[in-house]
Backbone as CSV, one residue per row, in Angstrom:
resi,resn,N_x,N_y,N_z,CA_x,CA_y,CA_z,C_x,C_y,C_z
1,MET,75.078,92.722,127.914,75.876,93.007,126.721,74.998,92.893,125.488
2,SER,75.165,93.851,124.535,74.490,93.763,123.255,75.323,92.932,122.310
3,LYS,74.688,92.380,121.302,75.398,91.566,120.324,74.958,91.955,118.930
4,LEU,75.824,91.709,117.970,75.561,92.058,116.583,74.741,90.959,115.940
5,ASN,73.648,91.342,115.287,72.842,90.388,114.534,73.520,90.157,113.194
6,PRO,74.097,88.967,112.971,74.893,88.738,111.760,74.058,88.757,110.494
7,THR,72.770,88.533,110.584,71.961,88.465,109.364,71.475,89.831,108.922
8,LYS,71.359,90.768,109.870,70.819,92.066,109.513,71.772,93.218,109.797
9,GLY,72.918,92.940,110.413,73.881,93.982,110.709,73.402,94.964,111.742
10,ARG,72.476,94.490,112.579,71.975,95.365,113.628,72.295,94.770,114.976
11,ILE,72.272,95.632,115.987,72.617,95.196,117.335,71.358,94.715,118.038
12,VAL,71.446,93.538,118.671,70.307,92.929,119.338,70.585,92.867,120.829
13,ALA,69.674,93.390,121.649,69.814,93.309,123.096,69.212,91.999,123.578
14,PRO,69.890,91.293,124.482,69.362,90.008,124.953,68.188,90.150,125.909
15,TRP,67.935,91.355,126.427,66.827,91.524,127.363,65.513,91.272,126.643
16,ASN,64.622,90.460,127.244,63.435,89.990,126.536,62.202,90.051,127.444
17,PRO,61.675,91.235,127.702,60.551,91.333,128.642,59.230,90.867,128.086
18,LEU,59.099,90.797,126.747,57.803,90.477,126.146,57.854,89.219,125.300
19,ALA,58.836,88.357,125.545,58.944,87.141,124.734,57.682,86.317,124.857
20,GLY,57.193,85.826,123.697,56.016,84.966,123.686,54.710,85.715,123.505
21,LEU,54.776,87.061,123.516,53.535,87.808,123.345,53.159,87.992,121.888
22,GLY,54.065,87.678,120.964,53.749,87.745,119.536,53.766,89.167,119.025
23,GLU,53.132,89.347,117.868,53.203,90.627,117.175,52.493,91.736,117.939
24,THR,51.495,91.386,118.719,50.750,92.423,119.418,51.560,93.079,120.518
25,ALA,52.759,92.517,120.852,53.554,93.069,121.940,54.372,94.269,121.526
26,SER,54.539,94.543,120.224,55.402,95.624,119.781,54.757,96.960,120.082
27,PRO,55.413,97.819,120.872,54.833,99.119,121.207,55.011,100.089,120.054
28,PRO,54.227,101.155,120.044,54.404,102.163,119.000,55.700,102.934,119.211
29,ALA,56.151,103.630,118.184,57.369,104.434,118.270,56.995,105.890,118.119
30,PRO,56.607,106.549,119.209,56.076,107.895,119.114,57.132,108.965,118.904
31,ASN,58.427,108.659,119.115,59.438,109.682,118.946,60.664,109.092,118.255
32,HIS,61.639,109.988,117.966,62.839,109.569,117.240,63.656,108.547,118.024
33,ALA,63.682,108.723,119.355,64.482,107.801,120.168,63.939,106.384,120.061
34,GLN,62.635,106.220,120.132,62.082,104.879,120.040,62.190,104.318,118.636
35,SER,62.226,105.193,117.599,62.323,104.688,116.233,63.672,104.048,115.961
36,LEU,64.646,104.228,116.882,65.961,103.622,116.709,65.990,102.187,117.190
37,TRP,64.902,101.687,117.760,64.847,100.289,118.171,63.447,99.738,117.927
38,SER,63.343,98.438,117.890,62.054,97.774,117.700,62.128,96.420,118.395
39,ILE,61.012,95.684,118.385,60.953,94.360,118.998,60.724,93.312,117.925
40,ASN,61.556,92.308,117.926,61.394,91.198,116.993,60.136,90.423,117.366
41,PRO,59.106,90.344,116.470,57.842,89.680,116.841,57.981,88.183,117.049
42,GLN,59.040,87.555,116.486,59.225,86.108,116.654,59.916,85.785,117.976
43,SER,60.993,86.508,118.271,61.774,86.181,119.462,61.456,87.078,120.651
44,GLY,60.859,88.261,120.382,60.582,89.196,121.450,61.786,90.002,121.874
45,GLU,62.935,89.896,121.172,64.140,90.632,121.555,64.088,92.061,121.042
46,ILE,64.791,92.940,121.753,64.915,94.327,121.319,65.998,94.408,120.253
47,VAL,65.672,94.994,119.111,66.618,95.114,118.002,66.933,96.589,117.804
48,PHE,68.237,96.928,117.883,68.667,98.317,117.696,69.245,98.486,116.301
49,SER,69.061,99.700,115.743,69.753,100.023,114.504,71.208,100.348,114.834
50,PRO,72.117,100.211,113.872,73.558,100.418,114.165,73.886,101.801,114.718
51,ASP,73.093,102.819,114.342,73.434,104.179,114.794,72.703,104.571,116.085
52,THR,72.130,103.599,116.793,71.434,103.910,118.045,72.445,104.258,119.132
53,PRO,72.293,105.427,119.778,73.227,105.795,120.865,73.090,104.833,122.042
54,MET,74.167,104.738,122.812,74.172,103.834,123.954,73.129,104.263,124.997
55,THR,72.914,105.583,125.133,71.920,106.037,126.117,70.518,105.561,125.751
56,THR,70.231,105.548,124.451,68.911,105.070,123.998,68.773,103.580,124.236
57,ARG,69.875,102.822,123.967,69.822,101.368,124.196,69.581,101.062,125.680
58,ALA,70.191,101.863,126.543,70.037,101.613,127.973,68.619,101.952,128.461
59,ALA,68.017,102.948,127.810,66.692,103.384,128.258,65.558,102.556,127.676
60,ALA,65.821,101.815,126.589,64.757,101.085,125.893,64.013,100.106,126.797
61,PRO,64.715,99.250,127.575,63.972,98.312,128.424,63.030,99.006,129.413
62,ALA,63.493,100.126,129.983,62.650,100.843,130.931,61.426,101.433,130.235
63,GLN,61.614,101.908,128.987,60.490,102.448,128.242,59.449,101.370,127.969
64,ILE,59.924,100.190,127.621,58.992,99.101,127.326,58.259,98.678,128.590
65,LYS,58.990,98.599,129.709,58.336,98.261,130.960,57.238,99.271,131.295
66,GLY,57.554,100.546,131.098,56.553,101.579,131.371,55.345,101.443,130.475
67,TRP,55.608,101.101,129.198,54.496,100.919,128.251,53.617,99.748,128.673
68,VAL,54.238,98.646,129.072,53.479,97.470,129.486,52.648,97.783,130.731
69,LEU,53.259,98.454,131.725,52.528,98.790,132.940,51.355,99.731,132.648
70,ALA,51.576,100.681,131.722,50.493,101.597,131.360,49.332,100.853,130.707
71,MET,49.660,99.889,129.827,48.617,99.105,129.174,47.847,98.271,130.180
72,LEU,48.573,97.659,131.137,47.902,96.856,132.157,47.008,97.726,133.038
73,GLY,47.474,98.921,133.382,46.659,99.824,134.183,45.397,100.247,133.452
74,SER,45.556,100.534,132.154,44.389,100.911,131.356,43.396,99.767,131.275
75,LEU,43.914,98.547,131.118,43.039,97.372,131.052,42.279,97.178,132.363
76,CYS,42.971,97.362,133.495,42.313,97.219,134.795,41.220,98.271,134.976
77,CYS,41.498,99.492,134.559,40.497,100.556,134.673,39.273,100.252,133.812
78,THR,39.526,99.733,132.600,38.415,99.388,131.715,37.552,98.286,132.318
79,CYS,38.195,97.259,132.875,37.452,96.159,133.501,36.633,96.657,134.687
80,ALA,37.219,97.542,135.489,36.506,98.075,136.647,35.289,98.888,136.210
81,TRP,35.459,99.675,135.127,34.326,100.470,134.619,33.224,99.572,134.094
82,LEU,33.584,98.520,133.335,32.577,97.596,132.804,31.794,96.936,133.927
83,TRP,32.495,96.556,134.999,31.805,95.892,136.101,30.844,96.851,136.812
84,SER,31.324,98.063,137.139,30.524,98.971,137.951,29.375,99.608,137.168
85,CYS,29.595,99.866,135.880,28.596,100.618,135.109,27.723,99.756,134.204
86,VAL,28.172,98.563,133.882,27.426,97.741,132.920,26.996,96.409,133.522
87,ILE,27.968,95.626,134.006,27.655,94.256,134.427,26.903,94.235,135.745
88,ALA,27.417,94.939,136.747,26.784,94.912,138.069,25.335,95.389,138.040
89,PRO,25.008,96.516,137.342,23.591,96.920,137.304,22.687,95.885,136.674
90,LEU,23.190,95.179,135.644,22.377,94.161,134.996,22.130,92.975,135.911
91,ILE,23.139,92.637,136.741,22.999,91.486,137.633,22.137,91.827,138.840
92,LEU,22.351,93.027,139.405,21.701,93.372,140.666,20.318,93.957,140.483
93,ALA,20.062,94.590,139.323,18.746,95.188,139.111,17.743,94.121,138.708
94,PRO,16.435,94.358,138.892,15.430,93.406,138.428,15.501,93.267,136.927
95,PRO,15.068,92.155,136.344,15.176,91.928,134.918,14.366,92.928,134.129
96,LEU,14.956,93.413,133.015,14.294,94.376,132.161,13.888,93.707,130.872
97,LEU,12.652,93.838,130.502,12.177,93.203,129.292,11.849,94.201,128.213
98,GLY,12.098,95.478,128.503,11.861,96.446,127.469,10.539,97.158,127.636
99,GLY,10.363,98.265,126.854,9.141,99.017,126.894,9.110,99.979,128.063
100,SER,7.952,100.667,128.211,7.831,101.632,129.284,7.682,100.963,130.635
101,GLN,7.376,99.685,130.665,7.331,98.942,131.913,7.801,97.528,131.654
102,THR,8.280,96.888,132.684,8.762,95.526,132.557,7.845,94.620,133.346
103,VAL,7.406,93.528,132.730,6.447,92.652,133.364,6.957,91.233,133.322
104,ALA,7.068,90.602,134.483,7.455,89.196,134.564,6.498,88.519,135.532
105,CYS,5.678,87.619,135.000,4.629,87.026,135.819,5.198,85.983,136.778
106,ALA,4.734,85.993,137.989,5.148,85.008,138.989,4.081,84.969,140.066
107,THR,4.250,84.078,141.020,3.314,84.002,142.132,4.080,83.994,143.439
108,ARG,3.492,84.521,144.501,4.121,84.550,145.809,3.065,84.922,146.832
109,GLN,3.476,85.100,148.078,2.568,85.573,149.106,2.595,87.099,149.095
110,GLN,1.520,87.708,148.579,1.496,89.155,148.471,0.795,89.810,149.643
111,GLN,0.978,91.133,149.717,0.280,91.924,150.715,-1.219,91.802,150.472
112,VAL,-1.996,91.656,151.513,-3.438,91.444,151.383,-4.178,92.718,151.743
113,ARG,-5.093,93.125,150.864,-5.982,94.254,151.151,-7.401,93.708,151.084
114,GLY,-8.058,93.607,152.205,-9.376,93.014,152.214,-9.260,91.553,151.800
115,GLU,-9.901,91.211,150.674,-9.850,89.841,150.168,-8.928,89.725,148.963
116,LYS,-8.217,90.775,148.618,-7.372,90.786,147.423,-5.897,90.751,147.819
117,THR,-5.093,90.045,147.038,-3.641,90.086,147.212,-3.081,91.115,146.243
118,MET,-2.155,91.920,146.713,-1.617,93.006,145.899,-0.326,92.582,145.231
119,PRO,-0.133,92.959,143.966,1.118,92.616,143.273,2.293,93.408,143.824
120,GLN,3.484,92.879,143.615,4.701,93.595,144.000,5.299,94.231,142.751
121,LEU,5.577,95.520,142.838,6.176,96.274,141.738,7.561,96.753,142.150
122,HIS,8.314,97.209,141.165,9.648,97.753,141.435,9.804,99.069,140.690
123,ALA,10.314,100.068,141.392,10.603,101.372,140.786,12.088,101.410,140.428
124,GLN,12.389,101.354,139.145,13.765,101.345,138.667,14.148,102.745,138.189
125,PRO,15.087,103.423,138.857,15.445,104.790,138.440,16.101,104.806,137.060
126,TYR,15.803,105.842,136.306,16.538,106.078,135.059,17.934,106.619,135.356
127,ASP,18.120,107.175,136.544,19.420,107.665,137.019,20.264,106.451,137.427
128,ILE,21.368,106.217,136.695,22.176,105.017,136.958,22.960,105.121,138.265
129,SER,22.979,106.300,138.887,23.684,106.439,140.165,22.740,106.275,141.357
130,ALA,21.516,105.817,141.090,20.535,105.649,142.164,20.056,104.207,142.216
131,ASN,19.540,103.812,143.359,18.995,102.473,143.563,17.480,102.503,143.529
132,GLY,16.884,101.426,143.030,15.433,101.316,143.002,14.890,100.705,144.280
133,PHE,13.580,100.463,144.296,12.951,99.892,145.489,11.673,99.156,145.091
134,TYR,11.267,98.219,145.954,10.048,97.454,145.756,8.907,98.113,146.526
135,PHE,7.685,97.926,146.034,6.532,98.468,146.747,5.273,97.698,146.358
136,GLU,4.255,97.764,147.231,3.015,97.029,147.015,1.777,97.895,147.202
137,SER,1.967,99.204,147.229,0.838,100.135,147.325,1.320,101.508,146.879
138,LEU,0.367,102.368,146.541,0.731,103.729,146.141,1.356,104.486,147.305
139,GLU,0.868,104.240,148.505,1.418,104.928,149.673,2.871,104.531,149.906
140,GLU,3.157,103.238,149.780,4.537,102.771,149.971,5.448,103.346,148.897
141,TYR,4.943,103.417,147.657,5.735,104.017,146.575,6.059,105.476,146.883
142,ALA,5.045,106.241,147.318,5.258,107.668,147.579,6.274,107.880,148.694
143,ASP,6.184,107.105,149.763,7.112,107.253,150.881,8.548,106.967,150.449
144,LYS,8.743,105.874,149.729,10.103,105.498,149.330,10.648,106.425,148.250
145,ALA,9.798,106.868,147.336,10.253,107.775,146.281,10.667,109.126,146.858
146,ASN,9.931,109.614,147.839,10.247,110.922,148.431,11.577,110.909,149.187
147,SER,11.948,109.760,149.722,13.192,109.695,150.506,14.380,109.142,149.713
148,ASN,14.160,108.744,148.469,15.239,108.132,147.683,16.203,109.193,147.169
149,ARG,17.497,108.926,147.278,18.542,109.834,146.801,19.565,109.043,145.991
150,ASN,20.190,109.715,145.027,21.246,109.059,144.259,22.572,109.166,145.003
151,ASP,23.649,108.708,144.364,24.957,108.688,145.028,25.485,110.078,145.351
152,TYR,24.895,111.118,144.749,25.372,112.482,144.966,24.453,113.249,145.914
153,GLY,23.472,112.552,146.486,22.578,113.185,147.427,21.400,113.909,146.805
154,ASP,21.235,113.789,145.491,20.128,114.467,144.817,18.878,113.583,144.819
155,PRO,17.691,114.186,144.886,16.460,113.385,144.838,16.298,112.703,143.488
156,VAL,15.721,111.516,143.495,15.480,110.743,142.269,14.028,110.969,141.861
157,GLU,13.819,111.429,140.625,12.478,111.849,140.218,11.814,110.919,139.210
158,GLU,12.570,110.278,138.343,11.962,109.495,137.261,12.269,108.016,137.439
159,TYR,11.222,107.208,137.325,11.356,105.763,137.505,10.637,105.021,136.377
160,GLU,11.149,103.857,136.079,10.419,102.887,135.268,9.745,101.920,136.236
161,ILE,8.439,101.728,136.083,7.691,100.855,136.989,7.617,99.456,136.376
162,GLN,8.090,98.473,137.134,8.190,97.098,136.649,7.326,96.170,137.502
163,PHE,6.592,95.292,136.835,5.848,94.252,137.557,6.831,93.157,137.932
164,ILE,6.882,92.805,139.210,7.830,91.811,139.694,7.151,90.503,140.046
165,ASP,6.049,90.577,140.804,5.460,89.359,141.349,3.980,89.578,141.606
166,GLY,3.199,88.508,141.430,1.783,88.628,141.694,0.978,87.607,140.916
167,ASP,-0.352,87.735,140.960,-1.221,86.841,140.219,-1.010,87.024,138.717
168,HIS,-1.187,85.914,137.980,-0.970,85.967,136.529,-1.898,86.986,135.878
169,ILE,-3.140,87.054,136.317,-4.094,87.985,135.729,-3.668,89.435,135.954
170,ASP,-3.067,89.720,137.132,-2.583,91.076,137.407,-1.332,91.402,136.597
171,CYS,-0.562,90.372,136.285,0.599,90.567,135.407,0.142,91.004,134.016
172,ASP,-0.843,90.291,133.458,-1.363,90.661,132.141,-2.060,92.017,132.188
173,LEU,-2.709,92.310,133.316,-3.347,93.618,133.463,-2.312,94.738,133.436
174,ALA,-1.150,94.498,134.065,-0.078,95.508,134.065,0.433,95.776,132.661
175,LYS,0.535,94.721,131.861,0.977,94.897,130.476,-0.003,95.765,129.704
176,ALA,-1.288,95.428,129.797,-2.292,96.190,129.062,-2.424,97.612,129.601
177,TRP,-2.264,97.775,130.915,-2.411,99.087,131.566,-1.275,100.021,131.175
178,GLY,-0.086,99.451,130.944,1.081,100.293,130.676,1.489,101.059,131.913
179,ILE,1.716,100.341,133.017,1.952,100.994,134.307,3.133,101.952,134.254
180,ASN,2.955,103.120,134.855,4.009,104.124,134.970,3.749,104.950,136.217
181,GLN,4.587,105.958,136.454,4.454,106.760,137.670,3.106,107.467,137.766
182,ALA,2.535,107.830,136.613,1.310,108.623,136.625,0.064,107.787,136.891
183,ASN,0.081,106.490,136.540,-1.157,105.709,136.637,-1.051,104.498,137.558
184,VAL,0.055,104.370,138.288,0.240,103.175,139.114,-0.788,103.107,140.241
185,GLY,-1.236,104.251,140.736,-2.248,104.243,141.787,-3.566,103.665,141.296
186,GLN,-3.986,104.061,140.101,-5.220,103.536,139.528,-5.088,102.052,139.188
187,TYR,-3.876,101.640,138.834,-3.648,100.211,138.585,-3.868,99.395,139.860
188,PHE,-3.342,99.863,140.982,-3.567,99.171,142.253,-5.060,99.108,142.585
189,ASP,-5.784,100.193,142.302,-7.224,100.197,142.571,-7.938,99.141,141.734
190,ALA,-7.550,99.013,140.464,-8.173,98.015,139.598,-7.857,96.605,140.072
191,CYS,-6.626,96.374,140.498,-6.257,95.055,141.010,-7.117,94.677,142.208
192,GLN,-7.449,95.667,143.025,-8.199,95.399,144.251,-9.694,95.271,143.994
193,SER,-10.262,96.102,143.119,-11.719,96.189,143.005,-12.315,95.372,141.858
194,TRP,-11.563,95.068,140.817,-12.114,94.323,139.694,-11.998,92.827,139.933
195,ASP,-12.992,92.079,139.438,-12.880,90.620,139.465,-12.133,90.142,138.213
196,ASP,-11.882,88.840,138.134,-11.067,88.308,137.034,-11.717,88.539,135.676
197,HIS,-13.053,88.440,135.596,-13.730,88.661,134.313,-13.562,90.111,133.864
198,GLU,-13.694,91.043,134.785,-13.535,92.455,134.427,-12.099,92.746,133.986
199,LYS,-11.149,92.144,134.668,-9.758,92.319,134.257,-9.525,91.734,132.867
200,THR,-10.132,90.581,132.598,-9.973,89.949,131.290,-10.564,90.824,130.194
201,VAL,-11.729,91.414,130.454,-12.346,92.316,129.474,-11.408,93.482,129.163
202,PHE,-10.838,94.075,130.203,-9.920,95.205,129.995,-8.676,94.760,129.223
203,ILE,-8.100,93.640,129.619,-6.873,93.144,128.971,-7.102,92.927,127.481
204,ILE,-8.240,92.339,127.132,-8.529,92.079,125.721,-8.850,93.376,124.979
205,ALA,-9.691,94.216,125.592,-10.116,95.447,124.921,-8.946,96.391,124.664
206,VAL,-8.098,96.600,125.693,-6.997,97.557,125.578,-5.741,96.899,125.007
207,GLY,-5.381,95.726,125.567,-4.140,95.082,125.148,-4.216,94.395,123.801
208,GLU,-5.410,93.899,123.438,-5.559,93.166,122.171,-6.256,93.989,121.091
209,ALA,-7.410,94.566,121.438,-8.211,95.274,120.437,-7.797,96.724,120.240
210,GLY,-6.967,97.255,121.145,-6.429,98.604,120.955,-7.315,99.738,121.427
211,TYR,-8.280,99.459,122.321,-9.094,100.537,122.884,-8.201,101.463,123.720
212,SER,-8.553,102.748,123.744,-7.894,103.693,124.649,-8.713,103.784,125.942
213,PHE,-8.117,104.339,126.985,-8.828,104.432,128.253,-8.275,105.579,129.086
214,ASP,-9.099,106.055,130.000,-8.706,107.095,130.960,-8.507,106.418,132.313
215,PRO,-7.272,106.345,132.827,-7.031,105.658,134.102,-7.873,106.194,135.255
216,GLU,-8.248,107.463,135.190,-9.000,108.076,136.285,-10.457,107.617,136.316
217,ALA,-11.009,107.192,135.157,-12.444,106.907,135.113,-12.780,105.601,134.408
218,VAL,-11.803,104.768,134.100,-12.053,103.570,133.309,-12.883,102.552,134.070
219,SER,-13.749,101.857,133.322,-14.549,100.762,133.870,-14.633,99.675,132.798
220,PRO,-14.545,98.407,133.177,-14.646,97.332,132.178,-15.944,97.377,131.377
221,SER,-16.994,97.947,131.949,-18.264,98.038,131.220,-18.199,99.026,130.059
222,ASP,-17.094,99.799,129.969,-16.933,100.735,128.852,-16.663,100.016,127.538
223,PHE,-16.271,98.768,127.613,-15.806,98.048,126.421,-16.817,96.985,126.007
224,ASP,-17.097,96.949,124.707,-18.033,95.976,124.149,-17.236,94.787,123.611
225,VAL,-17.030,93.812,124.463,-16.222,92.643,124.102,-16.968,91.377,124.519
226,ASP,-17.134,90.463,123.574,-17.722,89.150,123.869,-16.591,88.145,124.035
227,ILE,-16.609,87.393,125.135,-15.528,86.458,125.454,-16.096,85.048,125.575
228,TYR,-15.402,84.092,124.960,-15.817,82.695,124.992,-14.663,81.858,125.545
229,HIS,-14.958,81.064,126.551,-13.940,80.243,127.192,-13.852,78.885,126.482
230,VAL,-13.305,78.906,125.291,-13.114,77.698,124.484,-11.677,77.674,123.987
231,ASP,-11.198,76.488,123.603,-9.795,76.329,123.217,-9.544,76.539,121.737
232,SER,-10.576,76.443,120.901,-10.344,76.539,119.458,-11.565,77.139,118.775
233,MET,-11.359,77.585,117.558,-12.444,78.168,116.787,-13.488,77.106,116.436
234,LYS,-13.054,75.872,116.226,-14.011,74.810,115.912,-14.890,74.511,117.123
235,GLU,-14.307,74.549,118.308,-15.106,74.342,119.522,-16.131,75.454,119.681
236,LEU,-15.756,76.687,119.309,-16.703,77.794,119.351,-17.835,77.564,118.352
237,ALA,-17.496,77.083,117.158,-18.526,76.807,116.156,-19.535,75.782,116.676
238,GLU,-19.048,74.735,117.288,-19.942,73.706,117.834,-20.816,74.280,118.937
239,GLN,-20.246,75.158,119.774,-21.016,75.758,120.857,-22.120,76.649,120.308
240,LEU,-21.806,77.451,119.289,-22.802,78.359,118.731,-23.919,77.598,118.030
241,VAL,-23.563,76.501,117.372,-24.597,75.678,116.740,-25.511,75.088,117.800
242,ASP,-24.935,74.592,118.889,-25.737,74.024,119.977,-26.634,75.075,120.616
243,GLU,-26.183,76.328,120.615,-26.973,77.409,121.220,-28.030,77.961,120.269
244,GLY,-28.094,77.399,119.034,-29.143,77.802,118.103,-28.758,78.869,117.118
245,LEU,-27.477,78.948,116.748,-27.034,79.943,115.773,-27.818,79.834,114.468
246,PHE,-28.135,78.622,114.066,-28.881,78.393,112.823,-30.314,77.926,113.097
247,GLY,-30.782,78.192,114.280,-32.120,77.746,114.638,-32.114,76.282,115.049
248,ALA,-33.282,75.739,115.205,-33.412,74.332,115.586,-33.043,73.440,114.400
249,ILE,-32.106,72.530,114.625,-31.653,71.618,113.572,-32.161,70.218,113.892
250,PRO,-32.933,69.627,112.985,-33.429,68.257,113.225,-32.277,67.280,113.393
251,ASP,-32.485,66.262,114.200,-31.422,65.298,114.478,-30.923,64.621,113.204
252,HIS,-31.811,64.369,112.240,-31.380,63.660,111.051,-30.553,64.542,110.105
253,LEU,-30.510,65.834,110.390,-29.693,66.738,109.568,-28.417,67.213,110.296
254,ALA,-28.291,66.904,111.571,-27.168,67.412,112.365,-25.818,66.985,111.804
255,ASN,-25.753,65.776,111.282,-24.468,65.285,110.764,-24.067,65.948,109.457
256,TYR,-24.963,66.718,108.854,-24.656,67.356,107.572,-24.178,68.805,107.740
257,ILE,-24.105,69.259,108.964,-23.608,70.617,109.219,-22.101,70.649,108.966
258,ASP,-21.652,71.597,108.143,-20.223,71.713,107.802,-19.533,72.595,108.849
259,MET,-19.005,71.956,109.883,-18.347,72.701,110.951,-17.081,73.414,110.480
260,ASP,-16.373,72.824,109.526,-15.156,73.472,109.024,-15.482,74.788,108.335
261,ALA,-16.567,74.818,107.575,-16.969,76.057,106.902,-17.402,77.105,107.918
262,ILE,-18.131,76.685,108.946,-18.550,77.624,109.988,-17.332,78.166,110.736
263,THR,-16.387,77.275,111.023,-15.150,77.694,111.697,-14.424,78.746,110.878
264,HIS,-14.326,78.523,109.558,-13.656,79.485,108.667,-14.343,80.837,108.705
265,ASP,-15.681,80.840,108.703,-16.419,82.103,108.716,-16.270,82.829,110.056
266,LEU,-16.277,82.049,111.148,-16.130,82.675,112.466,-14.782,83.371,112.616
267,ALA,-13.750,82.815,111.996,-12.403,83.398,112.101,-12.335,84.792,111.488
268,MET,-13.325,85.163,110.685,-13.360,86.508,110.115,-13.739,87.555,111.158
269,GLU,-14.487,87.153,112.188,-14.981,88.100,113.183,-14.422,87.868,114.581
270,TYR,-13.958,86.655,114.855,-13.504,86.297,116.190,-11.983,86.103,116.194
271,THR,-11.378,86.294,117.352,-9.917,86.215,117.488,-9.558,85.327,118.669
272,GLU,-8.542,84.497,118.478,-8.043,83.642,119.555,-6.935,84.372,120.319
273,THR,-6.901,84.201,121.621,-5.865,84.823,122.444,-5.662,83.985,123.703
274,GLU,-4.789,84.470,124.584,-4.537,83.811,125.858,-4.401,84.868,126.939
275,VAL,-5.127,84.698,128.016,-5.079,85.629,129.152,-4.856,84.818,130.421
276,ALA,-3.847,85.164,131.166,-3.527,84.491,132.429,-3.417,82.977,132.246
277,GLY,-2.826,82.567,131.121,-2.605,81.150,130.869,-3.802,80.407,130.315
278,GLU,-4.931,81.072,130.111,-6.142,80.422,129.600,-6.410,80.862,128.159
279,ARG,-6.671,79.894,127.293,-7.003,80.205,125.908,-8.443,80.696,125.826
280,LEU,-8.648,81.786,125.089,-9.951,82.412,124.939,-10.173,82.791,123.489
281,ILE,-11.424,82.986,123.142,-11.794,83.569,121.842,-12.690,84.754,122.138
282,TYR,-12.466,85.870,121.432,-13.243,87.066,121.690,-13.686,87.730,120.383
283,ARG,-14.691,88.555,120.520,-15.124,89.431,119.437,-15.311,90.818,120.012
284,ALA,-14.620,91.787,119.447,-14.711,93.180,119.911,-15.509,93.981,118.904
285,ALA,-16.433,94.784,119.403,-17.283,95.593,118.526,-16.471,96.730,117.923
């Protein structure tokens, strides 16, 4: 039964499907029939205007139920889309750190080639309907890339190459190398054939000093870089003095050498950095 609202002269239906939902529960009134009723935001009751036909009053609760169910269905669809297209890929895919390649240094038991351990990389498709794969050699990458298909059965052609696991020095080498589909084979060759000093020279020359390089023909000997295994510029100053930077210094004058001034001057030509967790100072020609 409907009842008359004595304060407003309007008819109020006792049916209350949205009580407690507050102001956000009031549905829009897209047509004339719905404009003849509204929902009280305080009580949640349906309020009819005096000239509302009985057929409209009877249909109002069903209309509101339909509106609520439609909103809930839309919300469920939105949540499902967020999970499948946004959240799940972020959780299941390897971590992305940005740039043309992603590098996260770690250590593990890697594939061994001769006396070298090979890093583990991941090919992450730019196609969001495809899955990526791990690999530890150019041959393994080629085999898996050739057979990879997206959800629609189409071949996957473009990948972002990410460093996943390996020696710290190879992680830094991957950053400086800028690993991608075109040069990943040469990167594996460098990991296998270069020693740590050669890798350090390349990392500093290309990653720090900004030298360019040709992946097909690059050699660490191409770069003119002096590297000093010291922790600070002052330690470098002391080392250079001991090596005769200023010639032979008599013992009675050694205490008068201004190491702070030498340190300041060295900082004009030398740069401090860190490679594979070790602090270094270098000078690039």
